[in-house]
C-alpha positions as CSV (number, residue, x, y, z in Angstrom):
1,M,-143.9,-116.7,77.5
2,Y,-145.6,-113.8,78.2
3,A,-144.9,-112.7,74.5
4,L,-146.1,-115.8,72.9
5,R,-149.1,-114.8,75.2
6,A,-149.7,-111.6,73.9
7,A,-149.0,-112.7,70.2
8,E,-152.0,-115.2,70.5
9,G,-154.2,-112.8,72.7
10,A,-153.7,-110.2,69.9
11,G,-154.4,-113.4,67.3
12,E,-151.0,-112.9,65.8
13,T,-149.6,-116.4,64.5
14,V,-146.3,-117.0,65.4
15,V,-144.4,-118.8,63.1
16,V,-140.8,-119.2,65.2
17,S,-140.2,-119.0,69.2
18,F,-139.3,-115.6,70.3
19,D,-136.3,-117.6,71.8
20,H,-134.9,-118.4,68.4
21,L,-135.4,-115.3,67.0
22,A,-134.0,-113.4,70.0
23,R,-131.1,-115.7,69.8
24,M,-130.6,-115.3,66.0
25,I,-131.4,-111.2,66.4
26,V,-128.1,-111.3,68.9
27,A,-125.4,-113.8,66.7
28,G,-126.4,-111.7,63.8
29,V,-125.9,-108.3,65.6
30,D,-122.3,-110.0,67.6
31,G,-121.3,-111.0,64.3
32,L,-121.7,-107.6,62.9
33,T,-120.3,-106.0,65.6
34,L,-116.6,-107.9,65.4
35,Q,-116.7,-107.3,61.7
36,Y,-116.9,-103.7,62.7
37,V,-114.7,-103.3,65.2
38,C,-111.8,-105.5,62.9
39,D,-113.1,-103.5,59.8
40,P,-114.3,-100.6,60.3
41,D,-116.6,-99.5,57.5
42,D,-120.0,-97.5,57.9
43,A,-121.8,-98.3,54.2
44,R,-121.1,-102.2,54.7
45,A,-122.4,-101.8,58.5
46,R,-125.1,-100.2,57.4
47,E,-125.2,-102.6,54.7
48,G,-125.4,-105.9,56.7
49,L,-127.8,-104.3,59.4
50,E,-130.4,-104.0,57.2
51,S,-130.4,-107.3,55.9
52,L,-130.2,-108.8,59.4
53,T,-133.3,-107.0,59.5
54,E,-134.8,-108.2,56.9
55,M,-133.9,-111.3,57.6
56,G,-135.1,-111.0,61.1
57,K,-138.5,-110.4,59.4
58,G,-138.6,-113.1,57.1
59,L,-137.8,-115.6,59.8
60,A,-140.7,-114.2,62.4
61,G,-143.0,-114.4,59.4
62,V,-143.7,-110.6,58.9
């Protein structure tokens, strides 16, 4: 709620709720963590994190 008010106060448009965005980021990080624990691969983990970052930015409308 505070984040929404802060974004609106700054003149920013909120495309998706912060709760939804946070859940998607946590789900992505959890998935990447499980993949790494089961089959460690630094390059794949780095690529996955970069992809997750871009997807989060897209979902947020950045």
